[in-house]
N, CA and C of each residue as an Amber inpcrd file, in Angstrom:
protein
   312
  47.3250000 -43.1520000  -1.8710000  48.3190000 -44.1970000  -1.9600000
  47.8990000 -45.3410000  -1.0330000  47.9570000 -46.5660000  -1.5270000
  47.5430000 -47.7010000  -0.7120000  48.7660000 -48.4300000  -0.1400000
  48.5190000 -49.1670000   0.9060000  49.5610000 -49.9380000   1.5780000
  49.7420000 -51.2550000   0.8420000  50.9730000 -51.7010000   0.7400000
  51.2720000 -53.0130000   0.1560000  50.6910000 -54.0930000   1.0830000
  49.9710000 -55.0670000   0.5390000  49.4010000 -56.1170000   1.3810000
  50.4430000 -56.8460000   2.2300000  51.6680000 -56.9700000   1.7350000
  52.7190000 -57.6390000   2.5140000  53.0700000 -56.8460000   3.7720000
  53.0570000 -55.5130000   3.6550000  53.3250000 -54.6580000   4.8070000
  52.1840000 -54.7820000   5.8220000  50.9600000 -54.7900000   5.3310000
  49.8060000 -54.9440000   6.2190000  49.8260000 -56.3140000   6.8930000
  50.2150000 -57.3460000   6.1570000  50.3170000 -58.6850000   6.7320000
  51.3740000 -58.7170000   7.8320000  52.5070000 -58.0920000   7.5970000
  53.5520000 -58.0660000   8.6110000  53.0800000 -57.3150000   9.8590000
  52.3180000 -56.2550000   9.6720000  51.7560000 -55.5250000  10.8110000
  50.7970000 -56.4110000  11.6030000  50.0190000 -57.2260000  10.9110000
  49.0990000 -58.1400000  11.5720000  49.8640000 -59.2020000  12.3580000
  50.8950000 -59.7570000  11.7530000  51.7130000 -60.7620000  12.4430000
  52.3650000 -60.1470000  13.6850000  52.8570000 -58.9300000  13.5550000
  53.4530000 -58.2380000  14.6910000  52.4260000 -58.0240000  15.7990000
  51.2020000 -57.6840000  15.4290000  50.1400000 -57.4960000  16.4210000
  49.8530000 -58.8040000  17.1570000  49.8560000 -59.9210000  16.4390000
  49.6670000 -61.2270000  17.0880000  50.8210000 -61.5210000  18.0480000
  52.0330000 -61.2380000  17.6310000  53.1970000 -61.4810000  18.4940000
  53.1440000 -60.6260000  19.7570000  52.7310000 -59.3680000  19.6110000
  52.6110000 -58.4880000  20.7700000  51.4930000 -58.9370000  21.7070000
  50.4260000 -59.4660000  21.1330000  49.3400000 -59.9930000  21.9580000
  49.8210000 -61.2080000  22.7470000  50.5650000 -62.0800000  22.1050000
  51.1030000 -63.2520000  22.7910000  52.0080000 -62.8290000  23.9440000
  52.8760000 -61.8670000  23.7030000  53.7690000 -61.3880000  24.7620000
  52.9670000 -60.7690000  25.9070000  51.9480000 -59.9950000  25.5940000
  51.1230000 -59.3740000  26.6290000  50.3600000 -60.4310000  27.4230000
  49.8370000 -61.4350000  26.7310000  49.1000000 -62.5040000  27.4090000
  50.0270000 -63.2910000  28.3300000  51.2480000 -63.5310000  27.8970000
  52.2140000 -64.2770000  28.7090000  52.6240000 -63.4880000  29.9520000
  52.5850000 -62.1710000  29.8700000  52.9870000 -61.3180000  30.9920000
  51.7770000 -60.7280000  31.7230000  50.6100000 -61.2750000  31.4930000
  49.3570000 -60.7580000  32.0570000  49.4680000 -60.5690000  33.5660000
  48.9530000 -59.4230000  34.0240000  48.9430000 -59.1070000  35.4570000
  47.5160000 -58.9330000  35.9440000  46.7160000 -59.9280000  35.7610000
  45.3280000 -59.8630000  36.2080000  44.3710000 -60.0710000  35.0600000
  43.1140000 -60.2810000  35.4210000  42.0980000 -60.6100000  34.4200000
  41.8570000 -59.4880000  33.4160000  41.9040000 -58.2480000  33.8390000
  41.6330000 -57.1230000  32.9400000  42.8940000 -56.3010000  32.7020000
  43.9740000 -56.9660000  32.3700000  45.2480000 -56.2950000  32.1260000
  45.1200000 -55.3560000  30.9190000  45.4060000 -54.0670000  31.0860000
  45.2570000 -53.1190000  29.9800000  46.2070000 -53.3930000  28.8110000
  47.3300000 -54.0180000  29.0780000  48.2580000 -54.3400000  27.9850000
  47.6710000 -55.4290000  27.0790000  47.0060000 -56.3980000  27.6770000
  46.3690000 -57.4610000  26.8910000  45.2150000 -56.8770000  26.0880000
  44.4150000 -56.0320000  26.7240000  43.2890000 -55.3900000  26.0320000
  43.7800000 -54.5490000  24.8540000  44.8400000 -53.7920000  25.0710000
  45.4060000 -52.9600000  24.0120000  45.9260000 -53.8170000  22.8520000
  46.5950000 -54.9070000  23.1910000  47.1200000 -55.8060000  22.1530000
  45.9850000 -56.4850000  21.3960000  44.9190000 -56.8180000  22.0990000
  43.7340000 -57.4270000  21.4930000  43.1310000 -56.4860000  20.4460000
  42.9860000 -55.2320000  20.8360000  42.4250000 -54.2410000  19.9160000
  43.3560000 -53.9680000  18.7440000  44.6590000 -54.0410000  18.9790000
  45.6320000 -53.8340000  17.9000000  45.5140000 -54.9320000  16.8450000
  45.2270000 -56.1610000  17.2780000  45.0030000 -57.2480000  16.3110000
  43.8060000 -56.9190000  15.4310000  42.7170000 -56.4930000  16.0420000
  41.5030000 -56.1660000  15.2790000  41.7780000 -55.0510000  14.2810000
  42.4890000 -54.0160000  14.7220000  42.8020000 -52.9020000  13.8260000
  43.6990000 -53.3400000  12.6750000  44.7350000 -54.0980000  12.9960000
  45.6700000 -54.5510000  11.9570000  44.9780000 -55.4910000  10.9750000
  44.0710000 -56.3230000  11.4890000  43.3400000 -57.2250000  10.6030000
  42.4460000 -56.4460000   9.6420000  41.7660000 -55.4400000  10.1330000
  40.8890000 -54.6460000   9.2630000  41.6890000 -53.9730000   8.1480000
  42.8610000 -53.4690000   8.4790000  43.7190000 -52.8540000   7.4550000
  44.1450000 -53.9070000   6.4430000  44.5870000 -55.0680000   6.9260000
  45.0270000 -56.1300000   6.0330000  43.8940000 -56.5720000   5.0990000
  42.7270000 -56.7790000   5.6720000  41.5750000 -57.2230000   4.8700000
  41.2530000 -56.2000000   3.7750000  41.3190000 -54.9270000   4.1240000
  41.0090000 -53.8750000   3.1610000  42.0390000 -53.8020000   2.0410000
  43.3210000 -53.8170000   2.3860000  44.3400000 -53.7020000   1.3360000
  44.4320000 -54.9710000   0.4980000  44.1450000 -56.1180000   1.0980000
  44.1110000 -57.3670000   0.3370000  43.0090000 -57.3060000  -0.7140000
  41.8500000 -56.7900000  -0.3150000  40.7370000 -56.6650000  -1.2500000
  41.0500000 -55.6310000  -2.3340000  41.6070000 -54.4980000  -1.9190000
  41.9350000 -53.4440000  -2.8920000  42.9550000 -53.9260000  -3.9230000
  43.9440000 -54.6850000  -3.4670000  45.0210000 -55.1220000  -4.3590000
  44.6280000 -56.3140000  -5.2290000  43.8900000 -57.2750000  -4.6490000
  43.6480000 -58.5320000  -5.3570000  42.1780000 -58.9410000  -5.4460000
  41.2760000 -58.1520000  -4.8670000  39.8670000 -58.5420000  -4.8800000
  39.6100000 -59.7850000  -4.0520000  40.4250000 -59.9980000  -3.0380000
  40.3510000 -61.2100000  -2.2120000  40.0950000 -60.8410000  -0.7590000
  39.4390000 -61.7420000  -0.0400000  39.1980000 -61.5670000   1.3950000
  39.6460000 -62.8340000   2.1250000  39.7140000 -62.7370000   3.4360000
  40.0520000 -63.9070000   4.2430000  38.7650000 -64.5400000   4.7610000
  38.8420000 -65.7570000   5.2820000  37.6520000 -66.3840000   5.8580000
  37.4320000 -65.9840000   7.3090000  38.1320000 -64.9580000   7.7750000
  38.0640000 -64.5460000   9.1700000  37.1140000 -63.3790000   9.3520000
  36.6130000 -63.2520000  10.5730000  35.6860000 -62.1730000  10.8760000
  35.9620000 -61.6750000  12.2900000  35.8820000 -60.3690000  12.4790000
  36.0550000 -59.7790000  13.8050000  34.6840000 -59.6220000  14.4220000
  34.5160000 -60.1710000  15.6020000  33.2540000 -60.0570000  16.3170000
  33.3330000 -58.8960000  17.2810000  32.2970000 -58.0920000  17.2760000
  32.2070000 -56.9760000  18.2050000  31.7500000 -57.5110000  19.5510000
  32.2190000 -56.9150000  20.6190000  31.8340000 -57.3060000  21.9660000
  30.5530000 -56.5860000  22.3310000  29.4350000 -57.2640000  22.1640000
  28.1270000 -56.6850000  22.4690000  27.7520000 -57.0230000  23.8980000
  27.8320000 -56.0530000  24.7730000  27.4780000 -56.2770000  26.1700000
  25.9750000 -56.2510000  26.3750000  25.2110000 -55.8960000  25.3480000
  23.7610000 -55.8180000  25.4510000  23.0780000 -57.1480000  25.1450000
  23.8390000 -58.2070000  24.9900000  23.2590000 -59.4880000  24.6160000
  22.6380000 -60.2260000  25.7890000  22.6960000 -59.6620000  26.9620000
  22.0830000 -60.3000000  28.1220000  22.9560000 -61.4020000  28.6860000
  22.3020000 -62.4250000  29.2210000  23.0160000 -63.4950000  29.9020000
  23.3080000 -64.6830000  29.0060000  23.1200000 -64.5590000  27.7210000
  23.3670000 -65.6690000  26.8080000  24.8420000 -66.0350000  26.8130000
  25.1080000 -67.2820000  27.0240000  26.4810000 -67.7590000  27.0600000
  26.5820000 -68.9830000  26.1660000  27.2110000 -68.8170000  25.0140000
  27.3220000 -69.8970000  24.0390000  28.0550000 -71.0980000  24.6080000
  29.0420000 -70.8650000  25.4600000  29.7920000 -71.9680000  26.0510000
  28.8660000 -72.8450000  26.8730000  27.9600000 -72.2460000  27.6520000
  27.0080000 -73.0360000  28.4280000  26.1240000 -73.8620000  27.5220000
  25.7070000 -73.2800000  26.3950000  24.8580000 -74.0110000  25.4550000
  25.6040000 -75.2160000  24.8760000  26.8620000 -75.0290000  24.5230000
  27.6680000 -76.1340000  23.9850000  27.8290000 -77.2080000  25.0500000
  28.0890000 -76.8100000  26.2970000  28.2210000 -77.7810000  27.3810000
  26.9510000 -78.6020000  27.5410000  25.7820000 -77.9540000  27.4360000
  24.5240000 -78.6670000  27.5550000  24.3680000 -79.7000000  26.4520000
  24.7540000 -79.3510000  25.2350000  24.6600000 -80.2850000  24.1190000
  25.5960000 -81.4620000  24.3370000  26.8070000 -81.1760000  24.8030000
  27.7800000 -82.2420000  25.0220000  27.3610000 -83.1710000  26.1530000
  26.6460000 -82.6340000  27.1450000  26.2320000 -83.4440000  28.2860000
  24.9390000 -84.2050000  28.0350000  24.1850000 -83.8600000  26.9910000
  22.9070000 -84.4960000  26.7000000  23.1580000 -85.9010000  26.1770000
  22.7560000 -86.9450000  26.9210000  23.0080000 -88.3110000  26.4740000
  22.2290000 -88.6960000  25.2240000  21.2070000 -87.9380000  24.8620000
  20.4170000 -88.2600000  23.6820000  20.9920000 -87.6970000  22.4010000
  22.0300000 -86.8720000  22.4940000  22.5820000 -86.2790000  21.2780000
  23.8620000 -86.9880000  20.8890000  24.1680000 -86.9160000  19.6160000
  25.4250000 -87.4790000  19.1360000  25.3930000 -88.9830000  19.0510000
  26.5710000 -89.5760000  18.9080000  26.7290000 -91.0130000  18.8050000
  26.4170000 -91.6390000  20.1560000  25.8090000 -92.7590000  20.1870000
  25.3780000 -93.3870000  21.4210000  26.5720000 -93.8290000  22.2690000
  26.8890000 -93.0310000  23.2730000  27.8500000 -93.4390000  24.2710000
  29.3130000 -93.3130000  23.9220000  29.6790000 -92.8240000  22.7360000
  31.1090000 -92.7250000  22.4530000  31.6770000 -91.3750000  22.8310000
  30.8410000 -90.4560000  23.3370000  31.3140000 -89.1580000  23.7790000
  31.5540000 -88.1740000  22.6570000  31.2040000 -88.5160000  21.4390000
  31.4250000 -87.6420000  20.3010000  30.1400000 -86.9000000  19.9920000
  30.1230000 -85.5740000  20.1750000  28.8790000 -84.8090000  19.9620000
  28.4690000 -84.7400000  18.5060000  29.3500000 -85.0870000  17.5910000
  29.0000000 -85.0490000  16.1820000  28.2930000 -86.3100000  15.7260000
  28.2570000 -87.3050000  16.5910000  27.5690000 -88.5370000  16.2490000
  28.3580000 -89.4320000  15.3150000  29.6740000 -89.2320000  15.3030000
  30.5100000 -90.0450000  14.4340000  31.4820000 -90.8650000  15.2580000
  31.7570000 -92.0310000  14.8000000  32.7560000 -92.8590000  15.4440000
  34.1290000 -92.4060000  15.0070000  35.0960000 -92.4730000  15.8970000
  36.4640000 -92.0740000  15.5730000  37.0990000 -93.0280000  14.5790000
  36.5060000 -94.2010000  14.3710000  37.0880000 -95.1930000  13.4600000
  36.6140000 -95.0480000  12.0240000  35.7970000 -94.0640000  11.7250000
  35.2790000 -93.9070000  10.3690000  36.2590000 -93.2450000   9.4670000
């Protein structure tokens, strides 16, 4: 017996709401309640994605990324900061890394 996609969607929404509540009440950087709520979102999303596909042959444009601690010291945020700070990239002097004027 499969789960109704609407029920799975409601479970996902509930997981997001619980994560928000846990984040708002966070008691430190590694609060176990936030971590638990984070994992609950991933679990609820996987169920939703599966039942959505089973019922309608449809998927979402979302993806769950696994936390790979073996990736070394690579930090994507630092790379983005470097691109944004590079005066040779993007539009000349308007601060837009995409190289587009805001008036276009």
